[in-house]
N, C-alpha and C positions, 0 to 999 in steps of 0.2 A: 727367733727374733732377728730382725733385719738390722745389720750394722750400718754405720755411717758411710763406709766405703761403697757398699752396694747401692745405697740411696744416691750417693754422689755420682756413681757411674750411671745409674738409671737416668738421673736428671741430665747429666752431660749428654748421654746418648739421645734422649728425647729432644733436647735443645739442638743438637747437631742435625737430627732428622728434620726438625721444624725449619732450621736455617736452610737446609738443602732444598726443601719444598719451596720456601720463599724465593730462593735463588733461581730455581727452575721456572717458577712463574714469572719472575722478572726477566729471565732470559727469553721466554716465549713472548712477552710483551715487547721486548727490545727487537726481536726478530720481526714482529708484526709492524712495529714503527719503522724499522728499516725498509721493509717491503713497501709501506705506504710512501716513505720518502723517495724511494727509487721510482715509484709510479709518478709522483709529483714532478720529479726531475725530468722524467721522460716526457711528460706533458708539456713542461716548460720549454724543453728543447724543441719539441714539435711546434709549439706556439711561436718560438723565436724564428724557426725556419719559415713558418707561414708568414710571419711579419716581414721577414727579409724579402720573401717572394712578392708579397703585396706591395712593399715599398718600391721594389724594382719595377713592378708593373705600373704603379702610379707615376713614377718618374718618367717612364717611357710615354705614358699617356699625356702627361703635362708637357713634355718636350714636343710631342706632336702638335698639341694645341698651340703652344708658344710659336712653333715654326709656322703654323698656318696663319696665326695672327700677324706675325712678322711679314709673311708673304703678302697678306691682304693689305697691310700698311704700306708696303713697298709699291704694290699695284695701285693703290689709291693715291699714293704720293706722286706717281708718274702721270696721272690723268690730268 
């Protein structure tokens, strides 16, 4: 006959093992989410660098156009 202590120990051990399995799965999911978040952050940093480069390039282009317009305005004003 199985006594109450053996049953309690078996239930506790089974519960403990189930909890460990659940924690292991959660840990794996957290690792996967962390990896995904790191990839997203890398992409955002790359995009930010690209945006800064594009902004600088566009500013230079606009400055050239503005300078040409100002030169043409001065030349047309002197005629």
